[in-house]
C-alpha positions as CSV (number, residue, x, y, z in Angstrom):
1,M,23.2,72.9,71.1
2,S,21.6,72.1,74.3
3,S,20.3,68.8,73.6
4,R,23.9,67.9,72.3
5,R,25.3,69.0,75.8
6,G,22.7,67.2,77.6
7,S,23.3,63.8,75.6
8,Q,26.9,64.1,76.4
9,R,26.3,64.4,80.1
10,R,23.4,62.4,80.8
11,P,24.5,58.6,81.6
12,S,22.7,55.8,79.8
13,E,22.7,52.1,79.3
14,S,25.4,52.6,76.6
15,T,27.5,55.0,78.6
16,P,30.7,53.6,79.8
17,L,30.5,52.9,83.4
18,L,34.0,54.1,84.1
19,Q,34.3,57.6,82.3
20,E,37.8,58.9,81.7
21,V,38.2,62.4,83.6
22,P,38.5,65.2,80.9
23,P,42.1,66.1,80.7
24,E,43.2,69.1,82.4
25,P,45.4,71.6,80.8
26,I,48.9,71.0,81.5
27,E,50.3,73.4,84.1
28,V,53.4,74.9,84.0
29,D,55.1,73.1,87.0
30,R,58.3,74.3,88.7
31,G,59.7,76.1,85.6
32,I,58.6,73.4,83.2
33,E,57.6,74.8,79.9
34,Q,54.0,74.3,78.7
35,Q,53.2,71.8,76.4
36,Q,50.4,72.2,74.1
37,D,50.2,68.9,72.4
38,A,50.2,66.6,75.2
39,P,49.9,62.9,74.1
40,E,46.6,61.4,74.3
41,E,46.4,58.9,77.4
42,I,46.3,55.2,76.3
43,L,44.4,53.1,78.6
44,I,46.2,49.3,78.7
45,D,44.5,46.4,79.4
46,E,45.7,44.7,82.7
47,P,47.6,41.3,81.9
48,T,47.1,38.4,84.2
49,K,49.8,37.6,86.5
50,R,51.2,34.7,84.3
51,K,51.2,36.8,81.0
52,L,52.9,39.7,83.1
53,A,55.5,37.4,84.5
54,A,56.1,36.2,80.9
55,I,56.6,39.5,79.6
56,M,58.7,40.9,82.1
57,A,60.9,37.7,82.2
58,S,61.4,38.2,78.5
59,I,62.3,42.1,78.9
60,W,64.6,41.1,82.0
61,L,66.7,38.6,80.2
62,G,67.8,41.6,78.0
63,V,68.4,43.7,81.3
64,F,70.3,40.7,82.7
65,L,72.7,40.5,79.6
66,G,73.1,44.3,78.9
67,A,74.3,44.4,82.8
68,L,76.5,41.5,82.6
69,D,77.9,43.0,79.1
70,G,78.7,46.0,81.3
71,T,81.2,44.6,83.7
72,I,82.4,41.9,81.6
73,I,85.5,44.0,80.8
74,A,86.5,44.2,84.8
75,T,87.9,40.4,84.3
76,L,88.6,40.5,80.6
77,S,90.6,43.5,80.9
78,T,94.0,41.6,81.8
79,P,93.8,39.0,78.8
80,I,92.3,41.7,76.5
81,S,95.2,44.1,77.2
82,N,97.7,41.5,76.9
83,S,96.4,40.5,73.6
84,F,96.6,44.3,72.2
85,N,99.1,45.6,74.8
86,S,96.8,48.1,75.9
87,F,95.8,48.0,79.8
88,T,96.3,51.8,79.5
89,L,93.2,52.2,77.5
90,L,91.1,50.2,80.1
91,S,88.9,53.2,80.6
92,W,88.1,53.3,77.0
93,L,87.2,49.5,76.8
94,A,84.8,50.1,79.8
95,S,83.7,53.9,79.3
96,A,82.8,53.4,75.6
97,Y,79.8,51.0,76.5
98,F,78.5,53.5,79.0
99,I,79.2,56.5,76.9
100,A,76.5,54.8,74.5
101,N,74.3,54.1,77.2
102,A,74.1,57.6,78.3
103,A,73.4,58.6,74.6
104,L,70.5,56.4,74.2
105,Q,68.7,55.9,77.3
106,P,67.4,59.5,78.0
107,I,65.7,59.6,74.5
108,S,64.6,56.2,74.7
109,G,61.3,57.0,76.4
110,R,60.1,59.4,73.8
111,L,61.4,57.2,70.9
112,T,59.5,54.3,72.3
113,D,56.3,56.5,72.9
114,I,56.4,57.1,69.2
115,F,57.6,53.7,67.7
116,G,56.5,51.5,70.2
117,R,58.0,49.8,73.2
118,R,58.3,46.3,71.3
119,A,60.1,48.1,68.2
120,G,62.3,49.8,70.8
121,L,63.2,46.4,72.3
122,I,63.8,44.7,69.0
123,F,66.0,47.6,67.8
124,S,68.0,47.3,71.1
125,N,68.5,43.5,70.7
126,F,69.8,44.1,67.2
127,F,72.3,46.5,68.0
128,F,73.4,44.5,71.3
129,F,73.9,41.4,69.1
130,A,75.9,43.3,66.7
131,G,78.2,45.0,69.1
132,N,79.1,41.7,70.8
133,L,79.7,39.9,67.5
134,I,82.1,42.9,66.5
135,C,83.8,42.5,69.8
136,G,84.4,39.1,69.2
137,L,85.8,39.5,65.9
138,A,88.2,42.6,66.9
139,K,91.6,42.6,65.5
140,D,92.8,45.6,67.4
141,E,91.9,47.8,70.6
142,W,90.1,50.4,68.3
143,F,87.9,47.8,66.6
144,M,87.1,46.6,70.0
145,I,86.1,50.0,71.4
146,F,83.7,50.5,68.4
147,G,82.1,47.3,69.1
148,R,81.8,48.4,72.8
149,V,79.9,51.4,71.5
150,V,77.5,49.4,69.5
151,A,76.6,47.1,72.2
152,G,76.4,49.9,74.6
153,I,73.6,51.3,72.2
154,G,71.5,48.1,72.5
155,G,72.3,47.5,76.0
156,G,71.2,50.9,77.3
157,G,68.1,50.6,75.2
158,L,67.3,47.2,77.1
159,M,67.7,48.3,80.3
160,A,65.7,51.7,80.1
161,I,62.8,50.5,78.3
162,S,62.2,47.5,80.7
163,T,61.4,50.4,83.2
164,F,59.0,52.1,81.0
165,V,57.0,48.6,80.2
166,G,57.0,48.1,84.0
167,S,55.4,51.6,84.4
168,D,52.9,50.9,81.5
169,L,51.7,47.3,83.1
170,V,52.0,48.2,86.8
171,P,50.1,50.6,89.5
172,L,52.4,52.8,91.2
173,R,52.5,51.2,94.6
174,Q,53.2,47.8,93.0
175,R,56.3,49.3,91.0
176,G,58.4,49.1,93.9
177,L,58.3,45.4,93.7
178,I,58.7,45.3,89.9
179,Q,61.4,47.5,90.1
180,G,63.1,45.6,92.6
181,L,63.0,42.4,90.4
182,G,64.2,44.4,87.5
183,N,67.2,45.6,89.6
184,V,67.6,42.0,90.8
185,C,68.4,41.0,87.1
186,Y,70.3,44.1,86.6
187,G,72.5,43.5,89.7
188,L,72.7,39.8,89.1
189,G,74.2,40.5,85.4
190,G,76.5,43.2,86.9
191,G,77.8,41.1,89.7
192,L,78.5,38.0,87.5
193,G,79.7,39.6,84.5
194,G,83.2,39.4,85.9
195,V,82.7,35.7,86.8
196,Y,81.3,34.8,83.4
197,G,84.1,36.9,81.8
198,G,86.9,34.8,83.8
199,W,85.4,31.5,83.5
200,I,84.9,31.7,79.8
201,N,88.4,33.3,79.5
202,D,89.8,30.4,81.3
203,I,87.8,27.7,79.0
204,K,87.9,29.1,75.6
205,G,89.6,32.4,75.4
206,W,88.0,36.1,76.0
207,R,86.5,36.4,72.4
208,F,84.1,33.4,73.4
209,A,82.9,35.6,76.3
210,F,81.2,37.7,73.4
211,Y,80.1,34.8,71.4
212,F,78.3,32.9,73.9
213,Q,76.0,36.0,74.5
214,L,74.7,35.8,71.0
215,P,72.0,33.0,71.1
216,L,70.8,34.2,74.2
217,I,70.3,37.9,73.0
218,A,68.5,36.3,69.8
219,I,66.3,34.6,72.3
220,S,65.6,37.9,73.9
221,G,64.5,39.4,70.7
222,I,62.3,36.6,69.7
223,L,60.6,36.8,72.9
224,V,60.1,40.4,73.2
225,A,58.8,40.3,69.6
226,C,56.2,37.8,70.6
227,M,55.1,38.9,74.0
228,V,55.3,42.7,74.2
229,N,52.3,44.2,72.8
230,I,51.8,47.8,74.3
231,P,49.7,50.4,72.1
232,V,51.8,53.1,71.0
233,K,51.2,56.1,73.0
234,E,52.2,58.8,70.1
235,K,49.8,58.6,67.1
236,S,51.7,61.1,65.2
237,I,55.2,60.7,63.5
238,S,55.9,64.3,63.6
239,R,56.4,64.2,67.2
240,I,59.8,62.7,66.5
241,K,61.0,66.4,65.9
242,R,60.6,67.0,69.8
243,V,63.0,64.3,70.5
244,D,66.3,65.9,71.9
245,F,68.8,64.7,69.5
246,L,71.0,67.7,70.0
247,G,71.1,67.2,73.6
248,A,72.2,63.7,73.3
249,F,74.7,64.9,70.9
250,T,76.2,67.4,73.1
251,L,76.2,65.0,76.1
252,V,78.1,62.4,74.3
253,S,80.7,65.1,73.0
254,T,81.4,66.5,76.4
255,L,81.7,63.0,77.9
256,V,84.1,61.8,75.0
257,L,86.4,65.1,75.4
258,L,86.2,64.5,79.3
259,L,87.3,60.8,78.9
260,V,90.0,61.9,76.3
261,G,91.6,64.5,78.6
262,L,91.5,62.5,81.9
263,N,92.9,59.1,80.2
264,S,95.7,61.0,78.3
265,G,96.8,63.3,81.0
266,G,99.8,61.9,83.0
267,N,99.3,58.5,81.3
268,I,100.0,58.8,77.6
269,V,101.2,62.3,77.5
270,P,101.9,65.0,80.1
271,W,99.0,67.1,81.5
272,T,100.5,70.1,79.8
273,H,100.4,68.6,76.4
274,P,98.1,70.4,74.0
275,V,95.7,67.4,73.9
276,V,95.0,67.7,77.3
277,L,94.9,71.5,77.4
278,A,92.3,71.3,74.6
279,T,90.2,68.5,75.4
280,L,89.4,69.4,79.1
281,P,88.2,73.0,78.2
282,L,86.4,71.9,75.3
283,S,84.7,69.5,77.6
284,A,83.7,72.2,80.0
285,A,82.4,74.2,77.3
286,G,80.4,71.6,75.9
287,F,79.0,70.9,79.4
288,L,77.8,74.6,79.1
289,I,76.5,74.2,75.7
290,F,74.7,70.9,76.8
291,I,72.8,73.0,79.8
292,Y,71.7,75.8,77.5
293,V,70.3,73.3,75.0
294,E,68.6,71.6,77.6
295,D,67.3,74.9,79.1
296,R,66.5,76.9,76.2
297,V,66.4,74.8,73.0
298,A,65.1,71.2,73.6
299,S,61.3,70.7,73.5
300,E,61.7,67.8,75.7
301,P,65.4,67.6,77.1
302,V,67.5,64.6,77.7
303,I,68.0,65.7,81.4
304,P,65.0,68.4,82.3
305,V,67.4,71.1,83.8
306,R,64.5,73.0,85.2
307,L,62.8,69.9,86.7
308,L,66.1,69.4,88.7
309,L,65.0,72.5,90.7
310,H,62.6,70.0,92.4
311,R,64.5,69.2,95.6
312,T,63.7,65.5,95.5
313,V,64.3,65.2,91.9
314,A,67.7,66.8,92.2
315,C,68.9,64.9,95.2
316,A,67.7,61.6,93.9
317,C,69.3,62.1,90.3
318,L,72.6,63.2,92.0
319,T,72.7,60.4,94.4
320,N,72.4,58.1,91.4
321,W,75.2,59.8,90.0
322,F,77.7,59.9,92.7
323,T,76.8,56.2,94.0
324,T,77.0,54.8,90.8
325,M,80.5,56.5,90.1
326,S,81.8,54.9,93.4
327,V,80.3,51.4,92.4
328,Y,81.6,51.2,88.9
329,M,85.0,52.4,90.5
330,L,85.0,49.2,92.6
331,L,83.5,46.6,89.9
332,Y,86.4,47.8,87.7
333,Y,89.4,47.8,90.1
334,V,88.6,45.0,92.6
335,P,89.3,42.3,89.8
336,V,92.7,44.2,89.1
337,Y,93.3,44.1,92.7
338,F,92.9,40.4,93.1
339,Q,94.5,39.5,89.9
340,V,97.7,41.7,90.9
341,L,97.6,39.5,94.1
342,G,98.0,36.5,91.7
343,S,94.3,35.3,91.2
344,S,93.1,34.2,88.0
345,P,90.5,36.2,85.9
346,L,88.0,33.5,87.1
347,Q,88.9,33.7,90.6
348,A,88.9,37.6,90.7
349,G,85.5,37.6,89.0
350,A,84.1,35.3,91.6
351,R,85.1,37.7,94.1
352,L,82.1,40.1,92.9
353,I,79.5,37.5,93.8
354,P,78.7,38.8,97.1
355,Q,78.3,42.2,95.6
356,S,75.7,40.8,93.2
357,I,74.0,38.7,95.7
358,G,73.7,42.1,97.9
359,A,72.4,44.1,95.2
360,S,69.7,41.7,94.5
361,I,68.7,41.2,98.1
362,G,68.8,45.1,98.6
363,S,66.9,46.0,95.7
364,L,64.0,43.2,96.1
365,G,63.9,43.8,99.8
366,S,63.7,47.4,99.3
367,G,60.6,46.8,97.0
368,Y,58.9,44.6,99.4
369,I,59.2,47.0,102.2
370,M,57.9,50.1,100.3
371,R,55.0,48.1,99.0
372,A,54.1,47.1,102.6
373,T,54.7,50.4,104.0
374,G,54.2,53.0,101.4
375,R,57.2,55.1,102.8
376,Y,60.7,55.1,102.1
377,Y,62.6,57.7,104.5
378,I,63.8,55.4,107.2
379,L,64.6,52.7,104.7
380,N,66.7,55.2,102.9
381,I,68.6,55.9,105.9
382,F,69.4,52.4,106.5
383,I,70.9,51.6,103.0
384,E,72.6,54.8,102.7
385,S,74.4,54.2,105.9
386,L,75.1,50.7,104.9
387,F,76.6,51.9,101.5
388,F,79.0,54.3,103.4
389,L,80.3,52.0,105.9
390,S,81.1,49.2,103.3
391,S,82.8,52.0,101.4
392,A,85.0,53.1,104.3
393,L,85.6,49.4,105.1
394,I,87.2,48.8,101.8
395,A,89.1,51.9,101.7
396,G,90.6,51.3,104.9
397,T,91.3,47.6,104.7
398,F,92.0,46.5,101.1
399,D,95.7,46.0,100.7
400,Q,98.2,43.1,100.2
401,N,97.7,41.7,103.7
402,T,94.0,41.9,103.7
403,A,92.4,38.3,104.8
404,Q,90.4,36.2,102.5
405,V,87.0,36.3,104.2
406,P,86.5,40.1,104.8
407,P,86.3,41.4,101.2
408,Y,83.2,39.0,100.8
409,I,81.5,40.8,103.6
410,Y,82.1,44.4,102.6
411,L,81.4,43.6,98.9
412,F,77.8,42.2,100.0
413,L,77.1,45.1,102.1
414,M,77.9,47.7,99.5
415,G,75.8,45.7,96.9
416,A,72.8,45.5,99.2
417,G,73.3,49.5,99.8
418,Y,73.6,49.8,96.1
419,G,70.6,48.0,95.2
420,G,68.6,49.3,97.8
421,M,69.4,52.8,96.5
422,L,68.6,52.1,92.9
423,T,65.1,51.0,94.0
424,V,64.5,53.9,96.6
425,T,65.7,56.7,94.5
426,L,63.3,55.5,91.4
427,L,60.3,55.3,93.5
428,A,61.1,58.6,95.2
429,L,61.5,60.2,91.6
430,I,58.2,59.0,90.5
431,A,56.2,59.9,93.6
432,A,57.7,63.4,93.6
433,V,56.3,64.5,90.3
434,D,53.1,64.3,88.4
435,Q,52.2,61.4,86.2
436,K,53.2,63.2,83.0
437,Y,56.6,63.8,84.1
438,Q,57.3,60.3,85.3
439,A,58.9,58.9,82.1
440,V,61.1,62.1,82.0
441,V,62.5,61.8,85.6
442,T,63.0,57.9,84.9
443,S,65.0,58.6,81.9
444,A,66.9,61.4,83.7
445,S,67.9,59.1,86.4
446,Y,69.2,56.4,83.9
447,A,71.1,59.3,82.2
448,F,72.8,60.3,85.5
449,R,73.4,56.6,86.3
450,S,75.2,56.0,82.7
451,T,77.3,59.3,82.9
452,G,78.0,58.2,86.5
453,S,79.5,55.0,85.4
454,T,81.4,56.4,82.7
455,I,82.8,59.4,84.7
456,G,83.4,57.0,87.7
457,I,85.5,54.6,85.4
458,T,87.6,57.6,83.7
459,I,88.3,59.2,87.1
460,A,89.3,55.9,88.7
461,S,91.7,55.0,85.6
462,A,93.3,58.7,85.7
463,V,93.7,58.0,89.5
464,F,95.2,54.6,89.1
465,Q,97.4,55.4,86.0
466,N,98.9,58.6,87.4
467,I,99.7,57.1,90.8
468,L,100.8,53.8,89.4
469,K,103.3,55.6,86.9
470,S,105.0,57.7,89.7
471,Q,105.3,55.0,92.1
472,L,106.7,52.7,89.3
473,W,109.2,55.6,88.3
474,A,110.0,56.0,91.9
475,R,111.0,52.6,92.6
476,F,112.4,51.3,89.1
477,G,113.6,54.7,87.6
478,D,117.3,53.9,88.1
479,R,117.1,50.7,85.8
480,P,118.9,51.0,82.5
481,D,115.8,49.6,80.9
482,A,113.4,51.5,83.3
483,H,111.2,53.2,80.2
484,E,110.7,49.7,78.7
485,F,110.4,47.8,82.0
486,I,107.9,50.2,83.4
487,G,105.8,50.2,80.1
488,T,105.6,46.7,80.3
489,L,104.3,46.8,83.9
490,R,101.7,49.3,83.1
491,N,100.3,47.4,79.9
492,S,100.2,44.2,81.2
493,I,99.1,42.9,84.9
494,G,100.4,39.6,84.0
495,E,103.9,40.5,83.7
496,V,103.8,41.3,87.6
497,Q,103.4,37.5,88.5
498,N,106.8,36.8,86.4
499,L,108.5,39.0,88.7
500,K,110.9,37.7,91.5
501,G,112.3,38.7,95.0
502,D,112.3,42.3,95.9
503,V,111.3,43.5,92.3
504,Y,108.0,41.5,92.8
505,E,107.5,43.3,96.1
506,E,108.3,46.7,94.9
507,A,105.8,46.3,91.8
508,I,102.9,44.9,94.0
509,K,103.6,48.2,96.5
510,A,103.4,50.3,93.7
511,Y,100.2,48.9,92.4
512,M,98.7,48.8,96.0
513,W,99.4,52.5,96.1
514,A,97.6,53.1,92.9
515,L,94.6,51.0,94.1
516,K,94.7,52.8,97.4
517,G,94.2,56.1,95.6
518,V,91.0,54.5,93.8
519,W,89.7,53.3,97.0
520,V,90.0,56.9,98.6
521,T,88.5,58.4,95.7
522,M,85.6,55.8,95.8
523,L,85.0,56.7,99.6
524,G,85.1,60.4,98.8
525,V,82.4,60.1,95.9
526,A,80.4,57.6,97.9
527,T,80.3,60.0,101.0
528,L,78.9,62.8,98.4
529,G,76.2,60.5,97.5
530,V,75.2,59.9,100.8
531,V,75.1,63.3,102.2
532,N,73.2,64.5,99.1
533,D,70.5,61.9,99.6
534,F,69.6,63.1,103.1
535,W,68.4,66.2,101.4
536,K,65.3,64.4,99.8
537,D,61.7,65.4,100.8
538,T,59.9,62.7,102.1
539,K,56.5,61.8,100.6
540,S,54.4,58.5,101.1
541,L,53.8,56.5,98.0
542,R,50.3,56.2,98.8
543,P,47.9,58.8,97.0
544,Q,47.0,61.8,99.3
545,A,44.3,63.6,99.7
546,T,44.2,67.0,97.9
547,P,44.2,70.2,99.8
548,E,40.8,71.0,98.5
549,A,39.3,67.7,99.9
550,I,40.8,68.3,103.2
551,Q,39.3,72.0,103.6
552,I,36.0,70.5,102.6
553,L,36.2,67.9,105.3
554,Q,37.1,70.6,107.8
555,T,34.2,72.8,107.1
556,S,31.1,72.3,109.4
557,Y,28.5,69.5,108.7
558,S,25.5,71.6,110.0
559,E,24.2,71.9,106.4
560,S,21.9,69.4,104.9
561,W,24.0,67.0,103.0
562,K,21.7,67.1,99.8
563,A,22.3,70.8,99.6
564,R,25.9,70.3,100.0
565,A,25.9,67.5,97.4
566,R,23.8,69.6,94.8
567,F,26.1,72.6,95.4
568,A,29.0,70.0,94.6
569,W,27.2,68.9,91.5
570,S,26.9,72.4,90.2
571,A,30.3,73.7,90.9
572,Y,31.9,74.8,87.5
573,N,35.6,74.1,88.4
574,Q,36.6,70.5,87.8
575,R,39.1,70.5,90.2
576,V,37.0,71.7,93.0
577,R,34.1,69.2,92.1
578,Q,36.7,66.3,92.1
579,A,37.8,67.4,95.6
580,R,34.2,67.5,96.7
581,Y,33.7,63.8,95.9
582,E,37.1,62.9,97.2
583,A,36.1,64.3,100.6
584,L,32.6,62.5,100.5
585,S,34.6,59.4,99.9
586,Y,36.4,59.7,103.5
587,V,33.4,59.1,105.3
588,W,33.4,55.6,106.7
589,D,30.7,53.8,108.6
590,R,31.9,54.1,112.3
591,K,29.7,51.7,114.5
592,A,31.1,53.0,117.9
593,S,31.5,56.6,117.2
594,R,29.8,59.5,115.5
595,S,33.0,61.0,114.3
596,M,36.1,60.0,112.2
597,T,39.8,60.7,112.5
598,L,41.6,61.6,109.2
599,F,44.9,63.3,108.6
600,G,45.4,63.6,112.4
601,Q,42.0,65.4,112.9
602,R,38.5,64.2,114.2
603,F,35.4,65.2,111.7
604,P,31.7,64.8,113.1
605,I,29.3,62.7,111.1
606,C,25.9,64.0,110.9
607,L,23.1,61.6,112.0
608,S,21.1,61.3,109.2
609,M,24.1,60.3,107.3
610,Y,25.3,57.8,109.8
611,D,22.2,56.1,109.9
612,A,21.8,55.9,106.0
613,L,25.3,54.5,106.0
614,Q,24.4,52.0,108.5
615,G,21.2,50.9,106.8
616,I,23.0,50.3,103.3
617,R,26.0,48.9,104.8
618,D,24.3,45.7,106.0
619,E,23.0,45.2,102.4
620,A,26.4,45.6,101.0
621,S,27.5,42.8,98.4
622,T,28.4,42.3,95.0
623,R,26.5,45.3,94.3
624,A,28.0,47.7,96.7
625,I,31.5,46.4,95.6
626,W,30.4,47.2,92.0
627,V,29.3,50.8,92.5
628,A,32.5,51.2,94.4
629,A,34.8,50.1,91.8
630,T,32.9,52.3,89.1
631,C,33.4,55.2,91.5
632,I,37.2,55.0,91.9
633,N,39.7,56.8,89.8
634,Q,43.3,57.2,90.0
635,A,45.0,60.0,88.9
636,D,47.6,57.5,87.6
637,A,46.9,56.7,84.2
638,T,48.1,53.1,84.6
639,E,45.6,52.7,87.9
640,R,42.7,54.0,85.6
641,G,43.7,51.8,82.8
642,L,43.9,48.5,85.0
643,L,40.6,49.6,86.6
644,A,38.7,50.1,83.4
645,A,40.1,46.7,81.9
646,M,39.2,44.9,85.2
647,M,35.3,46.2,85.2
648,G,35.2,45.6,81.3
649,D,36.1,42.1,82.1
650,M,33.6,42.0,85.0
651,Q,31.0,43.5,82.6
652,M,31.4,40.7,79.8
653,R,31.6,37.8,82.4
654,M,28.6,38.8,84.7
655,Q,26.4,41.0,82.7
656,F,26.4,43.9,85.1
657,H,24.8,46.4,82.6
658,K,21.2,46.2,84.2
659,L,22.7,45.8,87.7
660,A,25.0,48.8,87.4
661,R,22.0,51.0,86.0
662,S,19.5,50.1,88.7
663,V,22.2,50.6,91.3
664,Y,22.8,54.2,89.8
665,A,18.9,54.7,90.0
666,E,18.1,53.4,93.4
667,L,21.1,54.0,95.7
668,N,22.3,56.8,94.0
669,L,25.1,59.1,96.3
670,W,24.1,57.0,99.7
671,A,25.1,53.6,98.0
672,W,28.1,55.2,96.9
673,L,29.4,56.2,100.2
674,A,28.6,53.1,101.6
675,S,30.2,51.0,99.1
676,N,33.4,53.0,99.2
677,A,33.4,52.2,102.8
678,V,33.0,48.7,102.1
679,W,35.4,48.5,99.5
680,R,38.1,50.3,101.6
681,K,37.7,47.7,104.5
682,R,37.9,44.8,102.1
683,S,40.9,46.3,100.2
684,R,44.7,45.6,101.3
685,F,45.7,49.0,100.2
686,R,42.7,51.1,100.8
687,P,44.0,54.4,101.6
688,A,45.5,54.2,97.8
689,L,41.7,54.2,96.4
690,E,40.5,57.4,95.3
691,P,36.9,58.1,94.3
692,S,35.6,59.2,91.0
693,W,33.2,61.9,90.5
694,S,32.9,61.2,86.8
695,L,30.0,58.8,87.0
696,Y,28.0,61.6,88.7
697,N,29.0,64.5,86.2
698,S,25.6,65.4,85.0
699,E,22.8,67.5,85.4
700,R,20.8,65.1,87.3
701,T,19.8,66.4,90.9
702,L,19.2,64.3,94.2
């Protein structure tokens, strides 16, 4: 038994140079229930920059199309409603897509862990293709709504899985840039959806706006099938039982009931009608059932209710929710605003281009800034202030007398704030929780975003239709044909342009009052998002030293270094042992000082250690860099996997087996300390490097 234990611990020529840290038991963190069958950690080979670009481009094509399809109804609502005489059902045409998003996105992470990212992307492209085909062939508004649901299932999967793939392949600190680029595609698609829809409608008709997407969707599916090859994380198909299908069902039921009640009340039937009186309370009851299922029933919930007790997680998710609500109110009713004033669908959609450009710049710029600084708090204040300012300007100035240029500026500013918010909140979420919860909070953020867009459009539609109806009856209620005339104006915006004289002016005023209600509602919701976001805790995106490591650094250096190292070796607690080696790695070679400053405090360096560091520092070369690399171990699984792949490649190309063994025997701990200092000085992101103690995890003595 002892010989077996010794063989497990002693390194040899065949021992992997970068051993994996033994997995620690998953602790109960802030109310999260313990999971005994945690998935085995899968290390993924680091792709080259060219291959990474090809993989992400194939996925981002689907993200672009999914976002484009989400806003295409904004400018096609008028021609579609003219075809079906159903402008009052605009909220259904828009929300059906996002309800399907909200149902699939939260469970897509777990499903693709089981069946693979590639299978999930192929599935999503198939449903997205089928949904757009159904929309193009639709003969009535209900068949159209069904097509939007099918397309929403596919579009939701495309957008969510792209984030998971980025997290699989890219280290944490680089994810700000990758997510920023992904949000650029999302922002471009969302902003260009209206332009594309209006342009195709003017040329070929609204049905071809859906047909023309089909070849691109097919190309996206083929590309991901060929390019994406990420190992399946879950080996056992039985883990599908842990997927929260019940939570997804109760969430969708709640949203559908809410949509029926808000869309019907005061619009199709009075607020006192049994349909309204039944659906709204049932929606509230469904919400309570959803909370209960997520908290008490689901093993891996759609929205981790208890994780929302974490201050940063709750604030980031709610900020996503409120901000997305306000943005989609804008995206769906700005084209209506311009079409009421006489613009064509193409011209109305073109007004959204600045918002798309702003979202791309804000998202990508935020990613670059966070990658350079490793922080997000000041950036967060700036982008939220930008978002609030633009919302206030839109609510205060958009009417029938607004000049041509200001809307472009205001929409650009709102887009920049929104794009930056998406990137910052996602990185804040990932940085706030342990690695094992990152996929969960990412899915939760998409769930809040999808439900926010759905509820935002629904609320905006309810406000718009109720105010418009009351304003039209106040102005034209004394006409003999009032009921028919008002119904025509409400169901077809195009009829407004056929009016003349005072009748036209009064109809425009009625529409402007209804739109003003939407703008004011948007401002109120945006304010909630901005205020809520300031409650987030701040955390550096750089890995921080553990409290145990800081405590070790603060102890006296009067003891012998070798005695301290032997004691660290013999420590039974793995966490303490790792902390001791982490503390050792922070000792730097200082030429001008016998002390170092770390975490705002000064620590002495004993003379013998200083001399040893100086002596080996002069010999530092490939050997020292090799030792440093083998001694670095990130807590993040992606970091560890990328490093393992890199060192494995070096081993194959440069045959470092013998060299590494000799370094281990000759230089030992002193070489490790010195080479860590060299590595940190040469690395662009040296504070992000954390040492590994696993290479020295043996019974060997100094």
